[in-house]
N, C-alpha and C positions, 0 to 999 in steps of 0.2 A: 437955365439949364447948367450954366457954368458954376453958380454958387452951390447948386445941389451936388454936382460932381465933386466940387472941392470939399463939401461937407462930408460926403461919403469917403473920399480919400483920407480926410482927417480922421474920421472914425476908424478906418482900417489901420491907419498909422498908429492910433492910440492902442488898438488891440494888439498890434505887433509889438509895440513898446512894452505893453503889459506882459506879454508872453516872453519877450526877451529878458525882462527883469526877473521873472519868476522861474523860467526854464529855458535859458538860452540854448543849451545843447539840444533840447527837444525841438525848439524852433528851427535850428539849423538843419536838423535831419528832416523835419517836415517840409521845409522849403525845398530842400534838395530832392526829396521824393516827388514833390509836385512838379518840379522841373523835368525830372525823368519821365513822369507820366505824360507830360505834354509832348515830349519827343517820341514816346511810344506811339501816341495817337498819330503824329505826323508821319511816322514810318509805316503805319498800317494802311495808309492810302494806297490804292491799287497802282497808281502811277509812280509810286516810290521805287518799284522794281523795274528792271529793264524789260521784262516780258509782259508787264502790265497786269499780271495776275495777283499781285500783292504778296506781302511776306506773311509767314505764319506768325502767330502771336509770340511764340517763344523766341523766334529770330528777331522780331521787332523789339521785344523787351531786352534781349541780350545786347543787341546793337546799340540801343538807346542808352543803356547803362554804361556800356563800354565807351561810348562817345562822351557823355556828360562826365563820366569819371576819368576821362582822358587816359584810357587804358590801351585800347588798340587790339585786344583779342577779338577775333571775328569768327562767326559760324558760317558766313557767306562771304565770298570774295567781293571786296568793296568795288573794284573796278568793273566787274562783269555782271554782278547780281543786281546792284542798285542802279537806278536811272540817275540822270543828272540832278533831278530834284532830290532824290534820296541821298546823293552825295553832298548836296548843299545842306540838307538837314543834318547830316552827320558832322559836317564841318562847323555848322552853327552850334551843335552840341559841344563840340570840342572847345569852341571859343567861350561859351558860357561856363563850362567846367573849368577851363584854364583861369578865368578871372576869379572864380570862387563865388559861391552864391551870396555870401554876406557882402562881398565887395560890390557885386551887381546891385544888391539891395541898397547900398549906400549911394551908388551912382544914381539910381532911380530917385532916392531921397533928395539928392542935390538938384535934380531936374524939377521935382515937385516944389520943394521949399527953398531952393536956391542956397541951402546951407545944410550942413550935416549936424544933426542933433546929438546930444550927449549919449543917448542909448545907441544910436547908430554908430557913433565913434567907438563905443565899447565893444559892439558886435564886430566891427571891422578890425579893431585891435586884436580881438580874440582870433579872428580868421587869419590875419596877416602877421601875427606875433609882434606887433608894434607896441612898445611899452609906453611911449609918450603920446597922449591923446592929440597933442598938437601936430604930430606927424601924420595922423590918419588922412586928413584932407589932402595933403601933398602926396601921400602914398597912393591914394586913389587916382590922382592925376598922373602920377608916374606910371602906374599900372597901365592906364589907357595909352599914354604916349609911348612908353618904352615897349610894351607888348606889340602895339601896332607898328612902330618904327622897326623893331627887330624882325617881325614877321615879314614886312615888306622888303626889308634889306636882304633877308635870306631869299625871298622870292626873286628879287632883282639879280642876285648872284646866280640863281639857278636858271633864270630865263634864257640866257644865251645858249647854255648847254642843251636845254630841252628843245630850243628852236632848231639846233643842229640835228638833234636826234629824231625829232618828229616832223620837222619841215612845215609845221602849221603854227602860226602865231597864236591863234585862239586856244588851241589845245596846249601849247607850250605855256601860255600865260596861266591857264587854269591849273595845270599840274604844278607849276612853280608856286602859285599862291597856296594850293592845297598842302604841298610839302612844307612851305614856309610856316603856315599856321600849325600844322600837325607836329612839326619838329620842335618849334619853340614851346608848344604846350605839352610836349612829351607824350603825344597821343599815339603815335605808331601806326596810324591809318595810312594806307598807300592807295592812290588813285590809279596807278598804272598796273597793267595786267600781270607783268612778271616781277613787279616790285623793284628792289634795288640789287638783286642778285646778279643780273647781267652787267652791272656797273661796279663790281667789287673793287676794281683797280682805278676807277675814274675819280681822281682827286678833285676835279672841278665840280663834280656832282655830290660826292660823298662828304667832303670836308665842310661845306656850308651847313649841311643837315646835321652833322656831328656837333658843330659849333652851336647851332641853334638849340639842340638838346641839352648841351652842357650849360649854356647860359640860362636856359629856362629852368633847369634843375637847381640853380643857385638860390632862387627865392627873391621876391621883390624887395624885402628889407635889405638884402645884401646889395642888390643893384642900386637901390636908393642911397645906401651908405657909400658905395664906390663912387657914385655920381657926385656926392657932396665932398668926398675926400680928395678927388682928383684935383691937381693944381690948376688954377685959372691961368688965363693968358699972361705971360710974363713971370709967373711964379716958378720956383724951382721944384723939380720932381723929387729931389732928395728928401726922404723922410715922410713922404705923403702917406705911406702905409700906417704910420703911427696914428693917423686920424681915423683909421678903421675901428669899428667896434669889436669887442671880443667875439660876438656872434659871427660877424663877417670873417674874422681871421680863422676861427674854428671851421667854418663852412668851407672856405677856400682851401685851407691846408688839408683838411680831411678829404675833400672831394678830389684834390689833386693826387693825394696819396692812393686813394682807392682806384682812381683811373690808371695810375702808373702800375700798381701791383696787379690789378685785374688784367690790363692789356698784356703785361709781360707773361703772366701765368697762362693766359689763353694762347698766346703766341707759342709758348713752349709745348703746351699740351696738344695743340692742333697742328704743329709744324709739319708733320709727316702724314696727317690724316688725308687719304686720297679723296674723301668726300667733302672736305672743307678747304683747309689751307694748303694741302699737299701740292696741287697742280699750279699754284700761284708763284709768281716771281717774288724776289725779296721785297721789292717796293710794294707790291700788292699785299703780301703777307703783313707788312708793317701797317699799312692803312687798314686792312681788315681787322687786325688785332686792336688797334686804337679805337676803331668803330665799335668792335665787340666789347671793349672795356668801358665805353661810355654808355651803351644802350641799356645795360641792366640797371642803371640809375633810375630809369623809368621811361626811356625813349621808346623801346619796343621795335625799332627797325632792325633789319638784318640783311647782310650782304652775302651770307653763306647759309646753308641749310642747318638750322639749329638742331633739328631732329637727327642729323647725322653726326653731331658732335659726340665726343666721348663722355661717359658718365662723370669723369673727373672734371671736365669743363662745365657740365651742368651743375655740379656741386659748387664750383667757384661762382658761377652766375647766380645760383641760389642765394649764396651769402651776400653778393652785391645787391640783388633785388630786395632782400629783406631789409638791408640798410636804406636803400633808396637815395633820395636827394636832399636838398635843403628844406628847412622849415618855411612854410608859407610860399612854397614853390609849386610848380605844376607837377612835380614828382610825388611819388608815394613812399611807402616804406616807413620805418621807424625814424628816419631822418639822420643825417650825418652828424649833427650836433649831439644827438642822443648817444651815438656810438662814441663820439669824442669825449663826452663827459664820463661815460662808463670806463673808457681806457685810462683817462686821467685819474679817475678814482682808484683804479687798479695800481697804477704807477705810484700814486701817493701812498697807498697802503704798503706797497713793496719797499718804498724808501723809508717808511715810518713817519711820513709827514702828517701833521694834524689837519692841514687844510688841503683842498683841491685847488691847484693853482695853474694858470696858463696865461702867457703873455703879460705877466705882471699884474694879473687880476686874481682875486679869490672867488671861487664859484661856491655859492651857498649850498648847504646840505640839502635843502628842500628840492633843489634842481636835480640832485642825484636821486632822491626818492622818486621824483616824477619820471626820471629817465628809466628807472627800474620798473616802474608801473607800466610805462609804454612798451618796453621790451617784453615783459611778461605777458601783457595783454595781447600783443601782436603774435607772440609765439603760441599762445593758447588758441587764438583764432585759426592760425595755420594748422595746428595739430588737429583741431576738431574738423576743419574743412577737409583735411587729407583723409581722415577716417570716413567721413561722409561720402567722399568721392570714391574711395576704395570700395565702399559697400555697394555702390550702384554701378560699378564697372568691374572689369577683370584686368585692369591695366596694372603694370608694375609700379612700385612705389616711386622709383626715380622719376618717371614721367609725370606721375600725379603730383609729386612734391613740386616739380618745376612749374607745372601749370597753376597750382594753387598759389605759389609765391608770386608768380607773374600777375595773377588776378588781385591778390591782396595788396601788392605794392604798386598796382595800376601801371604795370610795365608794358605788357602786350606781346612779349616774346613767347613763342610756342614751339613745342616739339612736334606739333601737327595733330594732336589728339582732340583739340577742342571742337572742330566741325563734326566729328564722328561721335561725340558724346550723346548719350540718351538725354531726353528732355530734362530729366531730374538732375543730371550732371550739369547741364547748361544753366539751370536755375540756381544750382549751388554756386557756380562761378559768378553768376550775375549778382547774387546776394553778397558774395565775397568782395567783388569789385566795389559795390556800394559801401560796404562796411570798411573796406580799406581806404576809401576816399573820405568818409565821414567819421569813421570810428576813432582814429587817433585824436582828431581835433575834439571830438565829443568827450572822450575819456579825459584828456588834458583839461578841458573846460570844467567838467564835473569835479575832478579832483582838486583843481585850483580853487573852485568856489567853496569847497568843503573844508578849506583850511581853518582850523579852530585854534584859538589861543586859550589854553587852559590855565587857570590860576593854580589849581592843585595838581601836582604831578606825582606819579607812583615812584617808589624807591627804585634805583637803578641796579640791575643785576645782569651779568654777562653770561649768555649760553655758550656752549662749546661749539665752535664752527670748524668744519673740515675734519 
């Protein structure tokens, strides 16, 4: 029986390798769709809901996609609608989505063959944006160790506070673990009835969740690079940042800048809003603005009513959501390094520089071309989705744009319109979440594989720009 099973597994692996070689993007999307289908079936079970009657098909599909795509948009309240089994399924979907389907495939490959093959390394390198194949095996281990360690660390930080709030060790442990996993994976699902709004000024509860979202949005390559760059016991701390890669530096600097600018603008715009920051003390406003500045990166949690914010604040969050987090992270969007490359190209052009440079390194022109393709593709997807959602609803553009960007960038913030959307609208957002999670990776993979070296080149001629 064992030899037959091994033979079948070997045959399946050969088939996967063949597909990965010929159409890696198609394989990634297919595997991801299959995983979503599994979680849809699990959520359709009658005992997945608290009332035991089972969820409707559209609610099961939407929730499964939102969980696996680590988004956090919901059509039914997670704490009251789903049973404990349903919540466990949602949390499992978040874990799988956070790891990345290709990374999970590599982990399974390690279990079966005790090693990672070349094709699996290439697939994981594509998913995790690791350039050296030798890094892939260590990166997979870092993903497992780092993700689990950080999730448990966040849960341990939250447990004492939840124990005081709820007075029940079992409930406090479950909610702490749920928030720990949901925050690090930038999922935005909340297992408590009132969410985080009653705790807007609670630093001991809000700060660990915000920290988990920020670290999770950096990306595993950055976490691995920081881990390797940090000085060992007895070594000096001076100059350790020089050992960071250009990708890590761009991610950290751009993420910090977006956080600072976003938090400051939201603080100023919502300072006197009686429905959000207005009634809060200065300390509570400061915490709420920092939290609100981090969440559009892809976190999706909220301590104030997003639907009651001003349209100016929505627009700021729209921009932050479109950018998203770091490459190969649990966050969505076009990614912060894409924005950094675009801005560096603009600065270089304004100065008249021939090359795009940052931190003593020259960025190749093909990286700029790839960044432009990602931005244009993302903007087109958002535009088409807005038009589609406007056609099936009578909602204003400001709310539709916010919800579309939240779905595309797998954020999970909402102005409150998602639960009341018609089924057609829910399916549009579900497809958008799936495309937002897989689309950017697929587009980059396809474009990178189509890079051609031509011997004969056409004569150069400059069109008029601007």
